[in-house]
DOMAR-85455 format. One record per atom (N, C-alpha, C): y, x, z. Coordinates in steps of 0.001 Angstrom, whole numbers, padded with zeros to 6 digits, always signed. Last residue first. Layout:
! DOMAR-85455
YXZ
...
This chain:
! DOMAR-85455
-015103-037425-058431
-016119-037199-059535
-016065-035804-059998
-013606-036491-055459
-013096-036750-056796
-014651-036500-057298
-014515-038759-051996
-014299-037527-053502
-014196-037766-054351
-013403-040591-049583
-013687-040424-050889
-013624-039109-051602
-014350-041380-045996
-013258-040775-047130
-014175-040663-048414
-014753-044405-044147
-015477-043893-044916
-014338-042886-045510
-016293-045707-041133
-015537-045780-042091
-015753-044584-042863
-017240-047349-037811
-017525-046803-038980
-016430-046939-040024
-018538-048226-035386
-017053-047951-035642
-016813-046997-036764
-020727-050800-036181
-020123-049709-035639
-018928-049146-036105
-021517-052813-037731
-021281-053415-036583
-020566-052086-035563
-023085-052617-040158
-021762-052559-040059
-020759-052745-038881
-025942-051275-041197
-025148-051325-040166
-023612-051228-040009
-027374-050442-043496
-026714-051751-043708
-025559-052189-042294
-028431-048008-043473
-027298-048098-044450
-026244-049461-044042
-028718-046802-039842
-029225-047780-040939
-028275-047950-042402
-026955-043751-038848
-028003-044992-039073
-028672-045834-039996
-026650-040851-037289
-027555-041581-038263
-027721-042926-037928
-024594-038002-036856
-024989-039216-036528
-026022-040160-037551
-024989-034583-036355
-025467-035653-037445
-025356-036940-036467
-022063-031931-035446
-022903-033341-034982
-023222-034102-036406
-020666-030087-036358
-022084-030129-036353
-022645-031210-036303
-018326-030850-035387
-017996-030455-036778
-019654-030670-036983
-018096-032903-032268
-018302-031311-033153
-018869-031332-034434
-017769-034228-029564
-017671-034256-030519
-018097-033064-031177
-018359-035018-026697
-019462-034972-027555
-018969-034692-029243
-016090-034749-025482
-017116-033128-025149
-018322-033759-026248
-014659-036996-025753
-014350-035683-026471
-015498-034614-026167
-017100-039922-026661
-015707-038963-025626
-015774-037207-026426
-015836-042112-029209
-016782-040873-028953
-015984-040082-027853
-014046-044479-029918
-015070-044426-028779
-015465-043502-028297
-012758-043424-032298
-012136-043230-031087
-012622-043502-029729
-015570-041129-033317
-014927-042428-033462
-013901-042361-032257
-016639-038388-035501
-016720-039258-034412
-015782-040622-034383
-018567-036737-038293
-017227-036759-037374
-017444-037500-036009
-020441-038559-040274
-020177-036912-039600
-018567-037577-039016
-023657-040061-040996
-022356-039799-040543
-022335-038983-039794
-026640-040748-043084
-025601-039490-042258
-024310-039801-042309
-029249-043042-042953
-028003-042461-044002
-027440-041541-043033
-032695-044139-042569
-030992-043723-042101
-030290-043259-043060
-034926-043073-043748
-034459-044797-043313
-032955-044704-043267
-035481-040149-043487
-035936-041268-044804
-035425-042782-044661
-036094-040166-040217
-035985-039624-041321
-036147-040383-042375
-036603-041457-038058
-035271-041941-038467
-035354-041029-039877
-038932-040196-036161
-039101-042112-036808
-037525-041680-037841
-036804-037779-035064
-038054-037912-036345
-038545-039108-036925
-034551-038041-033238
-034677-037702-034923
-035732-038634-035562
-035860-038649-030997
-034692-038771-031405
-033873-038900-032787
-038277-038831-029978
-038094-039837-030979
-036887-039762-031335
-038679-036309-028046
-039557-036460-029159
-038932-037633-030512
-036817-034954-026191
-036548-035923-026572
-037194-036465-028426
-037898-032499-027074
-038291-033016-025636
-038484-034459-026088
-037469-031805-030619
-037615-031231-028897
-038332-032457-028299
-039462-030934-033356
-038631-032463-032611
-038721-031453-031099
-038292-029249-035831
-039220-029420-034836
-038948-030392-033982
-037226-027926-038994
-037136-028495-038042
-038430-028803-037102
-037148-026066-041514
-037872-025636-040000
-037732-026758-038812
-034698-027311-042737
-035583-026630-042668
-035940-026118-041597
-033537-030750-041494
-033194-029086-042171
-034603-028324-041820
-034616-033839-042545
-034487-032639-041636
-034117-031387-042406
-032285-036597-043508
-033510-035870-043915
-033266-034437-042520
-030335-039123-044041
-030862-038256-042749
-032410-037870-042847
-028825-038776-047416
-029769-039345-046386
-029909-038433-045117
-025550-038279-048047
-026544-037825-047795
-027495-038917-046505
-022450-039273-048584
-023850-039526-049387
-025330-039036-048901
-021321-040640-045184
-021467-039565-046145
-022614-039820-047492
-019634-042441-043409
-020478-042811-044336
-020465-041025-045048
-017931-041558-040207
-017543-041866-041484
-018999-041478-042579
-016140-042858-036917
-017461-042282-037542
-017340-042005-039180
-012930-042215-036788
-013946-043405-036927
-015086-042603-037457
-011265-040066-035941
-010682-041938-035806
-012431-042697-035926
-012145-037704-036623
-012058-038062-035203
-012023-039667-034516
-010024-035131-039112
-010961-036267-038428
-010923-036439-037134
-007976-034419-041472
-007949-034904-040209
-009472-035816-040128
-006687-031872-043445
-007628-032609-043371
-007844-032813-041961
-004290-030340-043614
-004052-031376-044190
-005405-032439-044014
-004819-027848-042319
-003950-028394-041964
-004170-029850-042328
-008581-026484-042709
-006902-026569-043188
-006465-028025-042736
-010657-025888-041602
-009468-026197-040757
-008402-026095-041452
-013301-025611-042210
-012185-024828-042896
-011023-024845-041911
-014638-027383-041113
-014852-025848-040438
-013723-025119-040919
-014352-029306-042493
-013945-029512-040996
-014008-028265-040534
-015513-028984-045296
-014098-029196-044634
-013547-029384-043610
-018199-028808-044679
-017327-027474-044817
-016104-027459-044795
-018659-030683-043824
-018489-030027-042544
-018051-028889-043219
-018565-032562-046111
-017792-032876-044787
-017611-031483-043905
-020439-030908-047826
-018950-030696-048081
-018389-031476-046751
-022632-031836-046424
-022336-030180-046441
-020913-030167-046622
-022783-034737-046738
-022446-033916-045092
-022139-032532-045552
-020983-035358-049594
-022446-034646-048897
-021846-034214-047282
-018282-038193-049768
-018815-036359-049575
-020150-036515-049250
-019231-040431-052088
-018811-040350-050760
-019167-038335-050925
-016492-040725-055165
-017971-040948-054876
-017589-040539-052730
-014483-042783-057670
-014871-041979-056474
-016379-041984-056349
-014297-045051-058910
-014565-044219-059512
-014683-042440-058562
-013706-047481-057465
-012622-046561-057318
-012731-045729-058431
-016657-048962-057641
-015370-049371-058236
-014214-048615-058494
-017732-046896-056362
-018035-046839-057510
-017128-047842-058287
-016366-046985-053331
-016504-045675-054463
-017003-045962-055799
-017276-049535-052926
-015929-049131-053161
-015867-047884-053944
-019960-048845-052714
-019645-050117-053534
-018576-049593-054076
-020375-047381-050696
-020851-046859-051925
-020397-047565-052953
-019490-048549-048556
-018886-048048-049044
-019123-047203-050631
-021191-051117-048274
-020064-051595-048649
-018964-049931-049498
-023264-049581-047917
-023745-049720-048948
-022215-050190-049583
-022770-048692-045477
-022876-047669-046263
-022963-048184-047818
-020393-051138-043913
-021841-050985-044249
-021504-049428-045314
-017585-051311-042192
-018058-051243-042846
-019448-050809-043161
-016101-050979-039945
-016684-051988-040105
-017440-052293-041326
-012540-050232-041275
-013703-049993-040277
-014653-051204-040419
-010294-048652-042847
-010919-049511-043074
-012137-049315-042288
-007260-047149-041059
-008626-046751-042120
-009298-048465-041713
-003963-048599-041682
-005225-048355-040617
-006321-047906-041410
-002050-049684-043268
-002053-048203-043035
-003260-047636-042246
-002088-052286-042911
-002254-051684-043934
-002735-050167-043999
-003943-054121-040705
-002594-052905-040641
-003290-052650-041587
-004444-057326-040223
-004663-056424-041057
-003384-055255-041312
-003566-059240-037170
-003310-059162-038819
-003666-057784-039152
-005989-060059-035336
-004648-059476-035335
-004540-059729-036849
-007878-061350-032591
-007538-061651-033903
-006069-061143-034041
-009663-059800-030076
-008533-060375-030350
-008476-060623-032145
-011977-059103-028917
-011572-060539-028740
-010543-060959-029330
-012723-056222-030951
-012762-057084-029955
-013340-058402-029454
-010641-057474-033558
-010766-056339-032917
-011302-056890-031456
-011055-059024-036545
-011137-059297-035297
-011535-057822-034676
-008171-059567-039291
-009711-058773-038703
-009437-058833-036928
-006516-061245-041791
-006804-060183-040496
-007919-060260-039775
-004398-062027-044304
-005739-061035-044289
-005890-060793-042480
-003330-064911-045411
-002724-063664-044942
-004079-063085-044153
-003511-067464-046688
-003046-066263-047455
-002989-065119-046831
-004690-068582-044434
-003556-069136-044634
-002665-067984-045963
-006692-065941-043627
-006172-067277-042942
-004520-067671-043259
-009432-064427-044275
-008234-064665-044460
-007914-066132-044216
-010808-061985-041815
-010903-063265-042423
-009690-063372-042934
-013245-059218-041264
-012125-059879-041936
-011978-061249-041885
-015902-058522-039842
-015105-058717-039164
-013519-059459-040006
-016978-057135-042242
-017553-058072-041369
-016689-058917-040421
-015289-057213-045538
-015816-056615-044328
-016177-057419-043504
-015870-060182-047846
-014765-059183-047074
-015640-058186-046214
-017532-062260-048501
-016469-061340-049800
-015750-060402-049078
-020850-062724-047730
-019342-062464-047439
-018884-062034-048500
-023647-063297-047511
-022879-064456-047715
-021176-064246-047502
-025509-061699-047015
-024512-061768-046250
-023839-062869-046216
-027595-061242-048762
-028074-062112-047488
-027090-062210-046637
-026564-060149-051161
-026923-061520-050992
-027638-061645-049751
-026230-057695-049838
-025359-058431-049908
-025347-059791-050048
-028518-056419-049796
-028332-056612-048718
-027035-057927-048788
-029343-056329-052937
-030095-057388-052101
-029499-057578-050627
-026979-054672-053537
-027238-056410-053973
-028079-056859-052985
-027702-052639-052503
-026618-052865-051523
-026796-054285-052413
-030326-052011-053758
-030400-052393-052330
-029230-052701-051823
-029045-051651-056366
-030013-052286-055809
-030144-052877-054574
-025501-050682-055836
-026891-050566-055995
-027613-051399-055753
-022406-052372-057027
-023394-052436-055842
-024690-051346-056757
-021117-052960-059558
-020513-051644-058181
-021369-051630-057212
-021612-054754-060831
-022279-053353-061299
-021986-052006-060201
-021777-057048-059707
-023324-056588-059197
-023022-055031-059656
-018919-058321-057993
-019402-057694-059305
-020529-056960-058999
-018255-059274-055880
-018229-060355-056543
-019175-060129-057985
-016494-057766-054314
-018237-057902-053739
-018685-059286-055038
-014259-057360-055802
-015494-055779-055808
-016754-056290-055175
-012503-058585-056702
-013371-059366-057019
-014916-058211-056649
-009818-057251-056155
-010158-057252-057131
-011898-057861-057851
-009858-057976-053554
-008905-058605-054217
-009660-058838-055991
-011686-055821-052576
-011885-056950-052322
-010912-057876-053094
-009813-053693-053897
-011331-053844-054057
-011525-055140-053593
-007776-053947-052106
-007429-054004-053183
-009091-054549-053920
-008562-053666-049644
-008010-054635-049866
-008067-054742-051304
-008709-051086-049563
-009866-051696-049413
-009843-053003-049903
-005985-050003-049216
-007073-049569-050338
-008501-050464-050384
-005495-051419-046836
-004888-051433-048059
-005649-051222-049231
-007190-049787-044846
-007124-051248-044955
-006882-052277-046685
-008115-046732-046483
-007380-047850-045737
-007652-049136-046165
-010408-043750-046109
-009644-045336-046866
-008959-046301-045985
-009322-041102-044274
-010255-042073-044349
-009297-043105-045622
-007602-038533-045457
-007622-039103-044319
-008805-040085-045196
-007744-036651-047736
-007316-036113-046584
-007723-037005-045060
-010305-036697-050139
-009114-037199-049071
-009197-036554-048261
-011803-033788-052071
-011482-034513-051050
-010150-035252-050529
-012965-031996-053912
-011700-032365-053726
-011941-033654-053173
-014762-028543-054460
-014690-030187-054421
-013353-030339-053703
-016600-026471-055349
-015706-026363-055361
-015676-027904-055514
-020791-026264-053907
-019769-026147-054811
-017952-026718-054729
-021712-024714-051235
-021510-025833-051544
-020454-025811-052856
-024779-023622-050130
-023976-023354-050954
-023406-024727-051176
-026296-022972-046759
-026014-023733-047868
-024623-023402-048546
-028259-021305-044296
-027032-021158-045161
-027310-022203-046689
-029224-022653-040838
-029587-022125-042593
-028281-022426-043490
-030610-023234-038457
-029368-023312-038878
-029815-022430-040113
-033302-026087-038054
-032463-024407-037861
-031731-024393-038719
-031125-028281-035844
-032086-026938-036468
-033080-027036-037604
-030250-030856-035674
-029080-030028-035929
-029965-028424-036581
-032025-032261-035025
-032222-032454-035923
-031066-031147-036687
-031894-031455-031886
-032987-031236-032949
-032987-031325-034472
-029028-030365-030705
-029709-031506-031172
-031142-030850-032192
-028478-027893-028521
-028386-028415-029827
-029161-029604-030080
-026438-026128-025958
-027182-027391-026177
-027140-027380-027722
-026032-022258-026515
-025624-023851-025824
-026787-025044-026441
-025932-020994-029917
-026374-021062-028606
-025887-022529-028040
-025533-021052-032491
-024492-020699-031323
-024576-021132-029950
-027312-021388-034495
-026533-020030-034261
-025788-019893-032845
-027621-024177-034157
-028493-023252-033388
-028384-021802-033178
-026587-025982-035671
-025443-025464-034892
-026385-024417-033884
-026054-026461-039132
-026841-026360-037967
-026125-025463-036810
-025494-024557-042077
-025541-025978-041246
-026096-025446-040015
-022728-022205-043332
-024258-022173-042299
-024278-023698-041525
-021854-022265-046523
-021939-022724-045070
-023253-022463-044551
-019824-020388-049467
-021642-020977-048293
-021378-020994-047067
-018311-022740-051476
-018600-021162-050888
-019803-021605-050387
-015467-023983-052085
-016594-024210-052496
-016886-023183-051450
-012520-024726-052435
-013300-023639-053289
-014337-023666-053237
-011009-027778-052357
-011923-026833-051157
-012515-026095-052509
-008251-029773-051635
-009361-028763-052406
-009880-028004-051668
-007152-032792-050452
-007499-031358-050191
-008823-030931-050636
-004737-035257-050767
-006213-035137-050831
-006309-033669-050743
-003445-038434-049369
-003262-037264-050199
-004951-036613-050476
-002027-039457-046223
-003058-039588-047373
-003172-038362-048166
-003617-040825-042723
-003202-039482-043647
-003676-039751-044780
-003510-043662-041535
-004460-042353-041842
-003314-041745-042512
-002063-045112-038271
-001955-044867-039799
-002963-043821-040009
-004067-046699-035667
-002895-045631-036281
-003329-044928-037885
-005037-048871-033669
-004685-048632-034787
-003636-047796-035163
-007004-048770-031223
-006377-047695-031902
-006188-047929-033320
-008519-050113-029655
-008308-050672-030836
-007904-049524-031907
-008557-050268-026708
-009622-049218-027348
-009470-049502-029202
-007180-050857-023675
-006989-051376-025369
-007319-050069-026300
-009226-051260-021115
-008263-050554-021709
-008361-050969-023432
-011521-052897-020475
-010402-052933-020106
-009054-052272-020355
-012730-054617-024121
-012432-053831-022813
-011498-053846-021972
-013311-058185-024428
-012194-057317-024572
-012871-055919-023578
-015982-059394-026969
-015606-059121-025072
-014482-057820-025354
-017696-060357-028817
-016198-060581-028918
-015465-060239-027041
-020037-059134-029759
-020331-060184-028563
-018323-061044-028460
-019355-056929-030778
-020183-057477-031209
-020420-059277-031083
-017557-055390-029207
-017007-055989-030463
-018159-057279-030924
-019930-054921-027514
-018675-055727-026890
-017884-056230-028121
-021964-053260-028493
-021797-054751-028164
-020584-055392-027920
-019977-050880-029073
-020194-051723-030391
-021007-053318-029885
-019519-050540-026220
-018540-050991-026814
-018782-051466-028332
-022153-049680-025986
-021585-050669-025000
-020433-051230-025565
-022333-047178-027467
-022801-048364-027642
-022557-049552-027505
-020814-045619-026097
-019966-046111-027059
-020877-047204-027701
-022930-045080-023664
-021461-045876-023902
-020825-046254-024818
-024774-044308-025264
-025040-045496-024749
-023896-046362-024562
-023604-041889-025580
-023518-042371-026976
-023908-044174-026314
-023233-040644-022848
-022120-041045-023650
-022197-041613-024938
-026256-040677-022242
-025314-041821-021525
-023969-042046-022108
-026837-038396-023879
-027621-040330-024030
-026531-040949-023178
-025904-036131-022955
-025227-037013-024193
-025781-037978-024736
-026250-036472-020492
-025280-036631-020628
-024933-037016-021719
-029052-035725-021044
-028988-036886-019702
-027668-037308-020365
-028752-032885-022008
-029128-034224-023127
-028993-035579-022004
-027930-031976-019705
-026740-031831-020959
-027367-033411-022226
-029865-031752-018069
-028612-032392-017799
-027917-032472-019052
-032027-030372-019596
-032110-031795-019420
-030708-032680-019223
-030699-027600-020031
-031176-028684-020686
-031028-030197-020429
-030412-026083-017764
-029309-027103-018178
-029461-027909-019272
-032636-024353-018240
-032515-025004-016986
-031363-026417-016914
-031701-022931-020789
-033143-023685-020458
-032925-024732-019102
-029630-021811-020458
-029574-022820-021316
-030378-024130-021107
-028149-021225-016813
-028824-021213-017960
-029122-021732-018734
-027344-021110-013933
-026625-021870-015194
-027119-021361-016539
-029860-023371-012107
-029584-021754-012945
-028597-022600-013884
-028981-025842-009675
-029330-025302-011042
-029230-023843-011313
-027908-026772-007467
-029071-025560-007216
-029702-024929-008339
-026409-029303-008360
-025943-027821-007497
-026897-026764-007436
-028672-030684-009546
-027852-029899-010375
-027099-028685-009329
-029500-032147-007119
-030553-031214-007784
-029631-030012-008753
-027082-033843-006875
-028058-033047-005649
-028864-031886-006218
-027228-034751-009119
-026080-034610-008964
-026583-033669-007213
-029457-036489-008868
-029306-035773-009859
-028150-034968-009609
-029264-038536-006852
-029751-037178-006752
-030394-035988-007737
-027107-040135-007606
-026767-039061-006383
-027794-038025-006138
-028043-041270-009953
-026726-039885-009704
-026714-039009-008854
-030002-042644-008513
-030560-041488-009771
-029190-040492-009851
-028319-044428-007101
-028973-043203-006178
-029804-042023-007486
-026577-045839-009292
-026068-044783-008039
-026928-043805-007170
-029072-047019-010281
-027996-045934-010887
-027374-045234-010368
-029905-048605-008169
-031029-047580-008727
-030152-046584-009811
-027790-050114-007899
-028270-049579-006951
-028912-048192-007291
-027868-051378-010174
-026916-050808-009815
-027018-049791-008745
-030516-053172-010087
-030459-052237-010881
-029039-051084-010588
-029673-054693-007882
-030348-053639-007582
-030415-052468-008265
-027396-056217-009098
-026630-055468-007841
-028255-054286-007870
-029124-057532-010776
-028457-056777-011674
-027129-055933-010106
-032472-057635-010195
-031167-058451-010103
-030049-057408-010710
-035302-056391-012065
-034295-056887-011266
-033426-057318-011330
-036604-058502-015033
-036289-057127-014545
-035128-057317-012912
-038722-059167-016549
-038626-059473-015466
-037924-058716-014562
-038264-059367-020138
-038571-058358-018914
-038034-059390-017490
-037306-060619-022482
-038089-061484-021652
-038721-060728-020550
-035463-059125-023697
-034901-060272-023427
-036036-060912-022413
-037064-057037-024755
-036117-056880-023849
-035436-057744-022882
-038964-057497-026848
-039235-058017-025846
-038244-057814-024511
-037575-056640-028962
-037327-057630-029130
-038130-058204-027648
-038405-053675-028737
-036624-054192-028544
-036779-055713-028654
-041138-052519-026800
-039971-052926-027699
-038892-053699-027633
-041419-049880-024812
-040986-051603-024720
-040256-051338-025833
-042111-047505-025004
-043088-048382-025037
-042617-049616-024969
-039680-046313-025585
-040644-045940-026679
-041974-046820-026512
-038225-046796-023702
-037711-047311-024994
-038870-047262-025809
-038492-047945-020712
-038892-046640-021270
-039207-047188-022957
-037938-049970-018584
-037069-049127-019461
-037519-047988-020500
-040430-051272-017579
-039338-051836-017848
-038432-051115-019302
-042213-049443-017182
-042640-050941-017608
-041686-051477-018165
-041242-047410-015792
-041506-047511-017089
-042045-048898-017745
-040602-048916-013331
-039669-048157-014352
-039969-048108-015255
-042557-050236-011308
-042185-050350-012557
-041351-049849-013664
-041002-049208-009046
-042254-049138-009021
-042818-049658-010739
-038372-046653-009135
-038767-048264-009441
-040431-048135-009674
-038730-044067-009134
-038014-044497-007917
-038401-045815-007900
-041565-042929-010772
-039932-043113-010882
-039707-044022-009473
-042994-039657-010232
-043130-041052-010048
-041565-041348-010048
-043403-036388-012261
-043254-037417-010902
-042717-038738-011121
-043400-035439-014701
-044421-035080-013249
-044498-035440-012019
-044271-037116-017485
-043611-037033-016444
-044134-036581-015413
-046032-037586-019894
-045731-036271-019405
-044605-035823-018209
-047036-040032-020806
-047717-039204-019827
-046676-037777-019160
-045092-040823-022395
-045414-041527-021668
-046333-040852-020154
-042968-038157-023950
-044298-038734-024057
-044278-039420-022767
-040621-036853-023918
-040556-038483-023653
-041940-038586-024048
-041566-033960-021657
-041091-034625-023032
-041013-035906-023095
-042029-032704-019181
-041596-032264-020492
-041404-032794-021582
-039749-034042-016959
-040703-034373-017646
-040615-033438-019211
-038716-034368-013840
-039093-033279-014466
-040285-033545-016213
-037854-036335-012616
-039154-036770-013043
-039705-035301-013760
-034971-035740-012727
-036017-036157-011442
-037498-035837-011719
-034782-035418-015742
-034039-034439-014956
-035121-034737-013324
-036043-037182-017391
-035920-035662-017866
-035561-034911-016836
-035848-039590-015593
-037408-039159-016562
-037153-037387-016942
-033459-039848-014802
-034616-039714-014000
-035536-039132-014714
-032414-040494-017506
-031824-039428-016478
-033118-039216-015556
-033500-042661-018016
-033638-041578-019109
-033190-040583-018097
-032668-044571-015895
-034223-044340-016162
-034391-042710-016917
-029867-044827-016731
-030600-044255-015395
-031944-043762-015566
-030519-046631-019346
-029539-045053-019389
-029902-044379-018079
-031963-048506-018390
-032817-047762-019399
-032005-045787-019317
-030194-049985-016758
-031304-049690-016117
-031721-048506-017123
-028280-050901-019012
-027823-050230-017996
-028890-049235-017265
-029957-052185-021048
-029500-050871-021138
-028802-049984-020041
-030457-054476-019578
-031625-053316-019749
-031307-052296-020031
-028235-055608-019310
-028931-055037-017857
-029882-054208-018360
-027436-056165-021870
-026608-055211-021619
-027293-054970-019957
-029814-056250-024635
-029364-056845-023296
-028558-056221-022562
-028340-054650-027361
-029430-054735-026052
-029163-055287-025267
-028202-055057-030974
-027558-055266-029417
-028896-055254-028694
-029008-055279-033324
-028064-054595-033135
-027063-054632-031779
-030689-057660-033756
-031445-056201-033912
-030349-054973-033497
-030131-060063-031335
-029650-059549-032434
-030237-058246-032488
-030442-062773-029453
-031352-062332-030425
-030966-061143-030890
-027241-062743-027680
-027890-063410-028806
-029053-062012-028933
-027375-063689-024160
-027292-062481-025045
-027630-062825-026453
-028231-065145-021985
-027027-065369-022555
-026593-064633-024023
-030404-064227-021383
-030694-065519-021992
-029410-066212-022242
-029782-061532-019728
-030384-061688-020949
-030454-063008-021913
-027067-061728-018314
-028341-062575-018300
-028660-062394-019288
-024979-060480-018383
-025686-059358-017753
-026882-060361-017670
-022993-061926-019668
-024147-061058-020674
-024869-060407-019917
-020909-063372-018566
-021997-063608-018034
-023222-062777-019004
-018638-061702-018443
-018374-062565-019586
-019535-063405-019558
-018793-059962-016364
-017816-060338-016393
-017811-061761-017404
-020566-057767-018017
-021345-059071-017095
-020193-059888-016303
-018891-056561-019685
-020058-057461-020255
-020529-058680-019287
-017334-054965-017495
-016792-056611-018321
-017817-057523-019009
-019781-053795-016340
-018778-054919-015882
-018139-055916-016425
-020059-052130-018469
-021337-053165-018168
-020518-054180-017547
-017732-050589-018303
-018106-051550-019651
-019052-052359-019353
-018105-049879-015720
-017235-050379-016292
-017266-051143-017175
-020857-047941-016074
-020470-049243-015352
-019254-050317-015427
-019533-045880-017823
-020990-046922-018154
-020727-048062-017227
-017657-044445-016009
-017412-045498-017336
-018640-046257-017948
-019285-043927-014209
-018321-045036-013888
-017971-045364-015032
-021022-041945-015943
-021827-043103-015028
-020345-044528-014420
-019275-039936-016640
-019909-041000-017745
-020693-041994-017141
-018023-038791-014651
-017476-039971-015020
-018366-040384-015964
-020808-037747-013372
-020357-038769-012845
-018769-039688-013367
-020933-036239-015643
-022021-037305-015363
-021592-038057-014577
-018725-034519-015408
-019206-035009-016506
-020155-036308-016108
-018961-033325-012955
-017910-033847-012925
-018500-034824-014137
-021658-031571-013499
-021829-032308-012518
-020484-033585-012720
-020455-029859-015281
-021743-031108-015811
-021621-031863-014830
-018781-028107-014103
-018433-029504-014883
-019009-030128-015725
-020979-027105-012472
-019676-027697-011830
-018941-028575-012973
-022990-025985-014547
-023284-027096-013211
-021925-028054-013018
-021543-026203-017678
-021762-025168-016683
-022004-026433-015330
-021533-026663-021324
-021160-027049-019799
-021823-026640-018276
-022227-026610-023605
-021790-025541-023086
-021609-025733-021400
-022168-029100-024938
-023136-028252-024958
-023128-026939-024254
-019915-030644-023902
-021106-030657-022759
-021960-029708-023472
-016990-029069-024962
-017823-029185-025441
-018894-029341-024390
-014440-027304-024195
-014641-028811-024063
-015940-029293-024099
-015327-024723-025087
-014557-024870-023536
-014843-026417-023356
-015433-025342-027828
-016346-024866-026987
-016426-024986-025716
-012606-026092-028552
-013560-026740-028639
-015027-026525-028174
-010743-024741-025492
-011047-024746-026987
-012193-025816-027065
-007990-026536-023568
-009594-025532-023955
-009725-025821-025361
């Protein structure tokens, strides 16, 4: 299949139904792994800003699909649903706009079995409605949105499993060697944004606009553990000149001399992947590094992070030496709106995060293939190091 054929953005009703069913089965399988470790009980889940109680997250995923599809909500505004929830207190429990993160540990949620039943019933009704949906972009928008939302939360469940030390049923460690060398690009004009393609487009990808990219030279692959280890062993975490002011402030609160999951035991560097500690694979891409760490490495190496326009230029050029998709990649770019931005029906997807988050491009080994796109703009706060993120560098 081509990229367009495989993408959820252009999926027609029958493939959408298949994907929604597969996404729900996958979500439930991940939740079951967390539940088996006791984390379906919110009181057993550490109160961390980077995780949600898994039972709340499972209910929220189904609630989101119910909100936009079954309840025919015109937007994510709390007053915009046209129909009531299947749960008498569904909005009180699962609307992320009105239920603060810190309160999600104290909610009197239904039992695990009841929330699973809710998930099954929502999906059943969504499938029934989708069977009669018109095959145009406007009619299929809420189904595609719900699928993308569940896929993103599926990956977030894996972030949670990494944080809590829970092993997925399948081996998701993806220890593959990175390609080496550089690729030179002549620069030119690129059209940023996906609005010119039709299909589903995230609001932060609009509006499509031309962008001039100067010639640049970029790594063919991501920075490896071996390369990053040189930075670590050269005292990179101890020299303030490599760190921005914000990076130094972040570092002072971390008490670390290496990436989040690295350990040096009897002279041998190891790293934790989910529940297992293994020897550091030299040729594998360094992962679980923050934007501050990526930025500091670049300062030490005399390199720089690519701008997101450069990254997209490289991905769209399809030169055989450039590889992406194993980890999300930090870029130099702040998460800001494109010219002509307007929030879509999911109003809080992008707008609240402009200016405080950084852009990541690409995809990770945990990202479903249908979600992958060279236009996709992922975004996280610069201190996040729990996500499946690495980086590549450009010549200065």
